[in-house]
Backbone bond lengths (Angstrom), bond angles and torsions (degrees), N, CA, C in turn:
res aa  C-N    CA-C-N  psi(-1)  N-CA   C-N-CA  omega(-1)  CA-C   N-CA-C  phi
1 X - - - 1.443 - - 1.525 110.95 -
2 X 1.297 117.44 -39.86 1.463 120.18 179.33 1.522 110.72 -63.15
3 X 1.332 116.61 -37.93 1.461 120.50 179.88 1.534 109.97 -61.55
4 X 1.340 116.78 -43.25 1.465 120.54 179.41 1.525 110.97 -63.08
5 X 1.316 116.93 -41.21 1.466 121.62 -179.54 1.530 110.56 -63.37
6 X 1.326 116.08 -46.07 1.470 120.05 179.34 1.524 110.79 -65.65
7 X 1.326 116.39 -38.34 1.463 120.23 178.27 1.529 110.15 -64.46
8 X 1.315 117.68 -40.65 1.464 121.42 179.31 1.523 110.89 -63.98
9 X 1.326 117.41 -41.35 1.467 121.30 178.34 1.523 110.14 -64.19
10 X 1.325 116.79 -45.27 1.461 120.56 178.73 1.519 110.72 -61.71
11 X 1.307 117.20 -43.88 1.461 122.33 179.88 1.530 110.51 -61.72
12 X 1.324 117.87 -45.53 1.470 121.97 178.98 1.518 110.91 -63.66
13 X 1.315 117.91 -39.80 1.456 122.15 179.23 1.517 110.90 -62.47
14 X 1.312 116.66 -39.05 1.460 120.78 179.94 1.520 112.32 -73.97
15 X 1.321 117.92 -32.83 1.453 121.27 -175.44 1.524 114.03 -85.52
16 X 1.319 119.41 -29.36 1.466 120.63 -176.20 1.522 113.10 -56.71
17 X 1.348 120.76 -48.16 1.454 118.46 177.46 1.524 111.88 -61.59
18 X 1.313 117.96 -35.77 1.456 120.97 -179.90 1.519 111.26 -70.16
19 X 1.323 117.13 -22.61 1.457 120.71 -179.65 1.523 111.82 -79.11
20 X 1.317 118.02 -0.68 1.454 120.87 176.13 1.517 113.89 95.61
21 X 1.307 118.57 3.89 1.447 119.71 177.61 1.515 109.03 -76.93
22 X 1.312 115.33 131.61 1.461 120.35 -175.12 1.522 111.16 -73.31
23 X 1.314 114.81 139.00 1.448 121.41 173.12 1.534 106.52 -90.35
24 X 1.317 118.03 140.12 1.452 120.95 179.04 1.520 109.09 -83.03
25 X 1.323 115.78 121.85 1.462 121.53 179.66 1.525 109.13 -89.81
26 X 1.330 116.70 130.82 1.461 121.55 174.83 1.525 107.57 -85.91
27 X 1.323 116.10 118.47 1.462 121.05 -177.70 1.517 111.37 -90.00
28 X 1.328 116.30 139.67 1.456 121.68 171.91 1.517 107.80 -84.99
29 X 1.300 116.27 142.53 1.458 121.43 -176.70 1.527 112.17 -61.45
30 X 1.327 115.62 132.36 1.465 124.63 174.51 1.519 114.08 63.35
31 X 1.330 118.21 18.66 1.464 121.59 179.84 1.526 109.19 -121.99
32 X 1.338 117.54 102.54 1.459 119.53 177.72 1.530 111.08 -54.87
33 X 1.336 114.76 143.39 1.461 121.13 -176.23 1.527 108.19 -144.05
34 X 1.310 117.15 143.89 1.462 121.43 175.16 1.529 108.48 -83.47
35 X 1.328 115.89 123.89 1.463 121.89 177.75 1.526 106.61 -126.55
36 X 1.308 116.36 113.25 1.469 122.18 -177.19 1.528 111.93 50.03
37 X 1.322 115.89 40.91 1.455 121.07 176.56 1.515 115.53 82.37
38 X 1.330 117.82 7.57 1.465 121.63 -179.22 1.527 108.93 -119.43
39 X 1.334 116.84 124.60 1.465 119.64 176.46 1.525 108.29 -69.29
40 X 1.330 115.35 125.51 1.460 122.84 -172.65 1.517 108.78 -135.76
41 X 1.346 116.82 146.55 1.459 120.42 178.22 1.526 110.21 -144.44
42 X 1.319 114.45 147.01 1.460 124.15 174.47 1.525 105.80 -108.52
43 X 1.330 117.85 122.69 1.465 119.93 -175.07 1.526 110.33 -156.79
44 X 1.336 115.71 -167.70 1.458 121.72 173.02 1.515 116.61 93.61
45 X 1.335 118.31 14.88 1.466 118.73 -174.95 1.525 114.47 -80.23
46 X 1.320 118.83 -21.85 1.468 120.13 179.05 1.525 109.80 -128.57
47 X 1.320 117.47 161.74 1.466 120.24 178.58 1.522 111.05 -64.73
48 X 1.334 117.81 -36.37 1.466 120.37 177.69 1.528 110.60 -63.66
49 X 1.299 116.63 -43.23 1.465 121.04 179.28 1.522 110.23 -64.48
50 X 1.330 117.01 -43.68 1.468 120.21 -179.10 1.524 111.70 -64.54
51 X 1.323 117.65 -27.06 1.468 121.55 -179.15 1.525 113.38 -82.30
52 X 1.322 118.40 -7.05 1.458 121.58 -177.49 1.535 109.61 -63.27
53 X 1.347 117.73 121.44 1.467 120.25 -178.64 1.529 113.98 -64.42
54 X 1.319 117.55 -17.43 1.461 121.50 178.93 1.534 111.41 -57.30
55 X 1.320 117.54 -33.25 1.462 120.76 -175.17 1.525 111.86 -70.79
56 X 1.327 118.36 -17.81 1.469 120.69 178.85 1.526 112.25 -68.62
57 X 1.330 116.61 -15.53 1.477 121.30 179.48 1.528 112.34 -75.53
58 X 1.322 117.49 -8.04 1.463 122.03 -177.47 1.533 109.11 -97.96
59 X 1.332 118.08 112.33 1.470 120.01 -177.37 1.529 114.78 -74.76
60 X 1.321 117.44 -14.80 1.470 122.47 179.45 1.517 106.80 -109.20
61 X 1.339 116.90 114.31 1.464 121.20 -171.52 1.533 108.82 -135.10
62 X 1.333 116.29 110.48 1.469 122.35 176.50 1.524 109.91 -109.68
63 X 1.330 116.71 136.55 1.466 122.02 174.79 1.521 107.67 -126.54
64 X 1.335 115.54 149.26 1.461 121.52 -176.89 1.518 109.93 -123.99
65 X 1.345 116.09 125.55 1.463 120.70 -176.01 1.527 110.71 -132.88
66 X 1.341 115.15 150.24 1.456 122.49 177.91 1.508 112.26 -89.24
67 X 1.332 115.86 -169.84 1.462 121.83 -171.84 1.519 114.49 -58.81
68 X 1.316 118.48 -34.67 1.465 120.77 -179.43 1.523 112.14 -105.36
69 X 1.332 117.27 19.40 1.452 121.20 176.95 1.518 114.87 89.88
70 X 1.346 117.44 -4.02 1.465 119.02 179.01 1.518 109.85 -69.14
71 X 1.330 115.55 143.23 1.456 120.28 -178.50 1.522 111.32 -68.90
72 X 1.340 114.85 145.24 1.458 122.95 176.34 1.521 109.07 -115.80
73 X 1.312 116.27 159.20 1.460 121.45 176.66 1.514 110.24 -139.78
74 X 1.318 115.65 -169.29 1.457 124.44 176.90 1.530 112.34 70.91
75 X 1.339 116.09 30.12 1.448 119.92 -176.88 1.531 112.07 -91.65
76 X 1.329 113.74 154.89 1.463 121.68 171.49 1.517 106.15 -111.88
77 X 1.334 116.02 128.15 1.461 122.20 -174.86 1.523 109.35 -123.74
78 X 1.318 116.11 130.84 1.465 122.65 175.55 1.520 107.71 -120.54
79 X 1.320 116.21 125.30 1.466 122.10 -178.15 1.520 108.16 -124.21
80 X 1.349 116.34 133.41 1.458 119.71 176.49 1.524 110.11 -143.31
81 X 1.323 114.10 145.86 1.452 120.42 177.78 1.508 110.90 149.37
82 X 1.316 116.54 157.17 1.469 122.88 178.24 1.527 112.57 51.08
83 X 1.310 116.78 37.71 1.456 121.08 177.87 1.522 114.58 79.68
84 X 1.331 117.48 7.66 1.469 121.38 -179.90 1.522 110.45 -114.08
85 X 1.321 115.28 147.02 1.454 122.40 174.68 1.526 107.29 -144.35
86 X 1.338 115.62 114.31 1.462 121.49 -175.76 1.522 108.69 -129.76
87 X 1.315 116.31 130.75 1.458 122.02 178.05 1.523 108.27 -129.56
88 X 1.354 116.35 120.74 1.464 120.69 -176.02 1.520 111.56 -136.93
89 X 1.329 113.93 158.04 1.462 121.78 171.09 1.522 107.11 -118.72
90 X 1.332 116.62 131.07 1.465 122.33 -175.61 1.519 109.82 -129.79
91 X 1.332 116.47 132.83 1.455 121.19 177.35 1.514 112.99 -84.70
92 X 1.319 117.46 -16.51 1.464 122.02 -178.47 1.516 112.46 -97.37
93 X 1.332 117.31 179.31 1.462 121.01 -175.36 1.531 115.69 -87.66
94 X 1.333 118.99 -6.18 1.457 121.45 -179.93 1.521 110.63 -121.69
95 X 1.329 117.02 137.67 1.458 123.40 168.88 1.523 106.16 -122.79
96 X 1.331 115.42 121.98 1.456 122.01 -178.00 1.521 109.45 -120.39
97 X 1.340 116.20 143.75 1.464 120.61 179.10 1.520 109.85 -141.06
98 X 1.310 115.28 147.68 1.461 121.65 173.42 1.521 108.09 -96.20
99 X 1.326 114.52 77.80 1.453 122.14 178.62 1.526 109.21 -101.80
100 X 1.327 117.22 147.09 1.460 119.21 177.06 1.531 111.12 -67.87
101 X 1.326 115.85 160.44 1.469 120.64 178.13 1.515 109.93 -54.26
102 X 1.323 114.74 139.50 1.454 119.37 179.86 1.507 111.52 158.66
103 X 1.315 114.59 -169.51 1.465 122.69 -179.42 1.522 108.63 -113.36
104 X 1.334 115.64 135.54 1.459 121.77 -176.03 1.522 110.99 -131.67
105 X 1.309 115.61 142.56 1.468 122.67 171.79 1.519 106.46 -88.83
106 X 1.333 116.84 130.29 1.458 122.03 -176.84 1.523 108.86 -126.14
107 X 1.324 115.23 130.42 1.453 122.59 178.20 1.525 107.47 -121.13
108 X 1.335 117.04 127.54 1.464 121.45 -174.68 1.522 109.80 -128.27
109 X 1.327 115.25 137.21 1.465 121.92 171.89 1.514 108.27 -126.00
110 X 1.341 115.62 125.09 1.464 121.65 177.00 1.526 106.96 -121.82
111 X 1.358 117.65 120.86 1.465 119.67 -178.92 1.527 111.77 -53.38
112 X 1.314 115.35 135.63 1.458 124.04 178.51 1.522 113.18 62.14
113 X 1.336 117.34 10.92 1.459 120.96 177.46 1.522 110.69 -120.31
114 X 1.326 116.14 -36.77 1.451 119.43 176.90 1.507 114.52 124.84
115 X 1.319 113.57 -168.80 1.462 123.28 -176.98 1.520 108.49 -118.14
116 X 1.324 115.84 143.05 1.470 121.23 176.54 1.521 108.61 -139.18
117 X 1.322 115.58 143.82 1.460 122.95 171.14 1.518 106.65 -121.44
118 X 1.321 116.55 127.53 1.460 121.36 179.39 1.522 109.40 -137.24
119 X 1.315 114.93 161.94 1.455 122.26 171.23 1.519 106.23 -109.21
120 X 1.329 116.09 132.41 1.462 120.58 -176.70 1.520 109.75 -127.14
121 X 1.309 115.64 141.35 1.458 121.93 177.18 1.528 108.17 -108.74
122 X 1.341 116.04 137.43 1.460 119.31 175.71 1.523 108.22 -110.93
123 X 1.324 116.73 146.54 1.455 124.02 -1.63 1.526 110.76 -70.11
124 X 1.321 115.40 147.35 1.454 119.44 179.64 1.513 113.14 -175.96
125 X 1.331 113.65 158.57 1.463 122.29 177.90 1.513 107.15 -128.25
126 X 1.326 116.31 127.87 1.456 121.60 179.14 1.523 108.86 -126.74
127 X 1.338 116.12 130.71 1.456 122.04 173.68 1.525 106.04 -105.54
128 X 1.327 115.95 116.94 1.462 121.44 179.17 1.522 108.96 -96.58
129 X 1.321 115.76 123.66 1.462 121.59 179.70 1.523 109.47 -99.85
130 X 1.310 115.22 132.54 1.456 122.77 176.96 1.531 107.04 -115.72
131 X 1.341 117.96 96.69 1.462 121.33 -173.12 1.527 114.84 -66.80
132 X 1.320 118.69 -14.09 1.469 121.19 -179.94 1.520 112.26 -96.34
133 X 1.326 117.70 12.60 1.468 120.57 -176.69 1.519 110.02 -131.50
134 X 1.319 114.13 164.45 1.461 120.33 178.22 1.510 110.55 107.42
135 X 1.301 114.57 142.06 1.460 120.36 -178.90 1.512 111.68 -90.19
136 X 1.303 114.70 -167.27 1.452 122.21 -178.91 1.535 109.98 -69.71
137 X 1.320 115.20 136.59 1.466 120.86 176.95 1.520 107.39 -100.96
138 X 1.339 116.04 127.13 1.464 120.97 -179.75 1.517 109.86 -98.95
139 X 1.329 117.63 150.50 1.456 120.06 176.95 1.537 110.37 -59.64
140 X 1.325 116.30 148.72 1.454 121.73 -179.30 1.524 111.16 -54.49
141 X 1.327 116.04 135.35 1.455 120.79 178.22 1.512 114.52 88.47
142 X 1.320 117.96 -7.67 1.457 121.20 -179.83 1.524 109.37 -111.97
143 X 1.297 116.47 151.00 1.450 121.97 179.84 1.515 109.14 -113.38
144 X 1.307 116.42 131.89 1.463 120.29 176.99 1.518 109.39 -77.12
145 X 1.324 116.44 129.61 1.459 121.20 178.83 1.523 107.18 -113.30
146 X 1.323 115.24 132.39 1.476 119.04 -178.87 1.495 109.34 -119.87
């Protein structure tokens, strides 16, 4: 019986990708990567990185922010539409994609912040606010000590 159970798990593991279910790609920070034929990047962790003009070439631009506007990361993003399906995990606060103009369904999960479903049009930039997430914001020039 155990052999059958293990065989069934192995069989399901092999068939799920073939059935068209998207695998979530883990993105490395600031390194564009092809995911299901779409150039995608996880970035935005520093002001220098955010100022890089290279990111303006991406017509699909998602940003994630907490209750006081602080950037969030560690999100899983699923995008579908216009014949594209992209699923990624990003440790930074920005997910950018080179998707053609159109309308896309976007599903986002941010740990300890929640789940959101939105419709996005490209070219476009959307900042998603998660009011139940984000740490303490300190006044400019001061450092929080814990």
